[in-house]
C-alpha positions as CSV (number, residue, x, y, z in Angstrom):
1,X,31.6,-24.0,6.9
2,X,28.1,-22.8,7.9
3,X,25.4,-25.9,8.8
4,X,23.2,-26.3,5.6
5,X,20.1,-25.5,7.4
6,X,21.2,-22.5,8.8
7,X,22.5,-21.6,5.4
8,X,19.2,-22.2,3.4
9,X,17.6,-19.9,6.0
10,X,19.9,-17.1,5.4
11,X,19.0,-17.2,2.2
12,X,15.7,-17.6,2.4
13,X,16.1,-14.3,4.8
14,X,17.4,-12.1,2.3
15,X,15.0,-13.5,-0.4
16,X,12.9,-10.7,2.0
17,X,12.3,-7.0,0.8
18,X,15.4,-5.0,2.7
19,X,16.9,-8.0,4.2
20,X,20.4,-7.9,3.2
21,X,23.0,-10.8,4.2
22,X,24.2,-9.2,7.2
23,X,20.8,-9.0,8.5
24,X,19.9,-12.1,7.3
25,X,22.5,-14.0,9.7
26,X,21.2,-12.0,12.1
27,X,18.0,-13.3,11.7
28,X,19.1,-16.4,11.1
29,X,21.0,-16.9,14.4
30,X,18.5,-15.3,16.3
31,X,16.0,-18.1,15.4
32,X,18.5,-20.6,16.3
33,X,18.7,-18.7,19.7
34,X,15.3,-18.9,20.6
35,X,13.3,-21.8,21.6
36,X,12.1,-24.6,19.8
37,X,8.0,-23.2,20.1
38,X,8.7,-20.1,18.9
39,X,10.6,-20.5,15.9
40,X,7.4,-23.0,15.2
41,X,4.9,-20.3,16.2
42,X,6.9,-18.7,13.5
43,X,6.5,-20.5,10.7
44,X,2.9,-21.5,12.0
45,X,2.4,-17.4,11.4
46,X,3.9,-17.4,7.8
47,X,1.3,-20.9,6.6
48,X,-1.1,-19.7,7.6
49,X,-1.0,-16.0,6.2
50,X,-0.9,-17.3,3.2
51,X,-3.4,-20.0,3.7
52,X,-5.5,-17.8,4.9
53,X,-5.5,-14.1,3.5
54,X,-6.8,-13.3,0.4
55,X,-7.9,-10.3,-1.6
56,X,-10.8,-8.7,-0.9
57,X,-13.9,-9.0,-3.4
58,X,-15.0,-5.3,-3.4
59,X,-11.3,-3.4,-2.5
60,X,-8.6,-5.9,-2.7
61,X,-7.4,-5.4,0.5
62,X,-6.0,-8.4,2.4
63,X,-8.7,-9.8,4.8
64,X,-9.7,-13.3,5.8
65,X,-13.3,-12.6,5.0
66,X,-14.7,-12.4,1.1
67,X,-15.5,-8.9,1.7
68,X,-13.3,-6.9,4.4
69,X,-14.3,-4.9,7.3
70,X,-14.3,-1.8,5.5
71,X,-16.0,-2.4,2.9
72,X,-19.1,-4.4,5.2
73,X,-18.9,-1.6,7.5
74,X,-21.9,0.4,7.7
75,X,-20.1,3.4,9.6
76,X,-18.3,4.0,6.5
77,X,-19.3,7.2,3.6
78,X,-19.9,5.2,0.3
79,X,-19.3,8.1,-1.6
80,X,-14.9,8.4,-0.9
81,X,-12.9,6.8,-1.9
82,X,-9.0,6.7,-1.5
83,X,-6.8,5.0,-3.9
84,X,-3.8,3.3,-2.4
85,X,-1.0,1.0,-4.3
86,X,-0.9,-1.1,-1.8
87,X,-1.7,-2.6,2.1
88,X,1.2,-0.7,3.4
89,X,0.0,2.1,2.1
90,X,-3.7,1.6,3.0
91,X,-2.4,0.6,6.7
92,X,-0.4,4.0,7.1
93,X,-3.9,5.8,6.3
94,X,-6.0,3.9,8.4
95,X,-3.3,4.4,11.4
96,X,-4.2,8.3,10.8
97,X,-7.4,7.4,12.0
98,X,-8.8,10.7,10.5
99,X,-10.5,8.9,7.1
100,X,-13.4,7.2,7.3
101,X,-14.5,6.7,3.5
102,X,-13.7,3.2,1.5
103,X,-10.4,2.4,0.0
104,X,-9.1,0.9,-3.6
105,X,-6.1,-1.5,-3.7
106,X,-4.4,-1.4,-7.0
107,X,-2.0,-3.9,-6.3
108,X,1.6,-1.9,-7.1
109,X,1.7,1.0,-9.4
110,X,2.6,1.5,-13.4
111,X,6.6,0.2,-13.9
112,X,7.8,-0.1,-17.3
113,X,10.6,-1.2,-16.1
114,X,9.6,-4.1,-13.7
115,X,6.5,-4.7,-16.5
116,X,4.5,-3.6,-14.3
117,X,1.3,-2.1,-17.5
118,X,-2.3,-1.3,-16.9
119,X,-3.9,-4.5,-16.8
120,X,-1.5,-5.5,-14.2
121,X,-3.7,-3.2,-11.9
122,X,-6.9,-3.2,-10.4
123,X,-7.8,-0.1,-12.4
124,X,-10.6,-1.5,-13.8
125,X,-12.7,-2.7,-10.8
126,X,-11.9,1.2,-9.7
127,X,-14.0,2.1,-13.0
128,X,-16.6,-0.7,-12.2
129,X,-17.0,0.5,-8.6
130,X,-17.2,4.0,-10.2
131,X,-20.0,3.9,-12.5
132,X,-22.0,2.2,-9.9
133,X,-23.1,5.3,-8.8
134,X,-22.6,5.8,-5.2
135,X,-18.6,7.3,-5.6
136,X,-18.5,11.5,-5.8
137,X,-14.8,11.8,-4.8
138,X,-11.6,9.5,-5.8
139,X,-8.3,10.9,-3.8
140,X,-5.3,9.4,-5.2
141,X,-2.8,8.4,-2.5
142,X,-0.3,7.1,-4.6
143,X,3.1,7.5,-3.8
144,X,5.1,10.9,-4.6
145,X,7.6,8.9,-6.7
146,X,7.6,9.1,-10.5
147,X,5.8,5.4,-10.9
148,X,3.6,6.7,-8.5
149,X,3.0,9.9,-10.3
150,X,2.4,8.9,-13.3
151,X,-0.3,5.5,-12.3
152,X,-1.8,8.6,-10.3
153,X,-2.5,10.0,-13.9
154,X,-3.1,7.3,-15.5
155,X,-6.2,6.8,-12.5
156,X,-7.6,10.6,-13.3
157,X,-7.6,10.4,-17.1
158,X,-9.7,7.2,-17.2
159,X,-12.5,8.3,-13.8
160,X,-12.7,12.0,-14.8
161,X,-14.8,10.8,-18.2
162,X,-17.7,9.5,-15.8
163,X,-17.9,12.7,-13.6
164,X,-16.8,11.9,-10.3
165,X,-14.4,14.4,-8.6
166,X,-10.7,13.0,-8.0
167,X,-8.1,15.0,-5.5
168,X,-4.6,14.0,-4.7
169,X,-3.5,13.6,-1.1
170,X,-1.5,17.1,-0.5
171,X,2.5,16.9,-0.1
172,X,5.0,18.7,1.4
173,X,6.8,19.4,4.5
174,X,6.9,17.2,6.8
175,X,5.1,18.2,10.6
176,X,8.8,19.4,12.5
177,X,10.9,19.0,9.0
178,X,13.1,22.2,8.8
179,X,12.6,24.2,5.2
180,X,16.7,24.6,4.8
181,X,16.7,20.9,4.4
182,X,13.6,20.4,2.0
183,X,14.6,19.7,-1.7
184,X,13.0,22.5,-3.8
185,X,10.6,19.7,-5.8
186,X,8.9,18.9,-1.9
187,X,8.6,22.9,-1.5
188,X,7.1,23.7,-4.2
189,X,4.5,21.0,-3.7
190,X,3.8,22.5,-0.3
191,X,3.5,25.9,-1.8
192,X,0.9,24.5,-4.4
193,X,-1.2,22.8,-2.2
194,X,-1.3,25.5,0.8
195,X,-3.9,26.2,2.5
196,X,-6.2,28.3,5.1
197,X,-4.4,28.5,8.6
C-alpha cells in the first residue's frame, strides 16, 4: 500500500539506465526525505537540461551554444578528430587532459538487435568534415565491445577512401591490473598494441 505519488516516482526512477527496483525505491525515499527546496532544485535541473541543451552543429556533443566550446576553441588541434559513441565517451577522454584535438560524437553504435544502422549515426557528417580538407587523422575511440568494433570498422571503411589517417585507441591491460586476471583477448590486444618503453 504505497501512496500513488511515491509509486509514480519509483516507476520513473526505474526507467533510468542501471536503476533497479530497490535503487529506485531508495532514491524515491531519499527525495521524499529531503527538503522541498532540494526536490524542486532537482526537478528544475531536469527540466533545464532538456530545454537548454542541444547537439553542437559541428561535433554533436551536448552544449548550450550552437557550436560547442571545443569546436570554437582556437587552442584545439583542428587536424585531429577523435570519434566517440556518445557524450560519456567524450567526457571520459576530456577528463584525461591529454587530448587536444576535436571530437565527433556518433550518437550511438551500430546494433542490428536494437535496429540501429548507419543512417541512425552521424557518420555522414563526419565524412563531410573530413572532406573539408583540414583533418589529417581520425582517432576511433568506440567501446571495445562487438558493436563498438563493428562501428569502428564501418567508420574506417567510410574514411579510408578520403586519404585521411585512421587510427584506433590502444587496448590492453589496465594500469594496476594483474596479468593473471586479464582475459586472453585483452592480453592479445595488449601485445598487438605494444609500444616502446
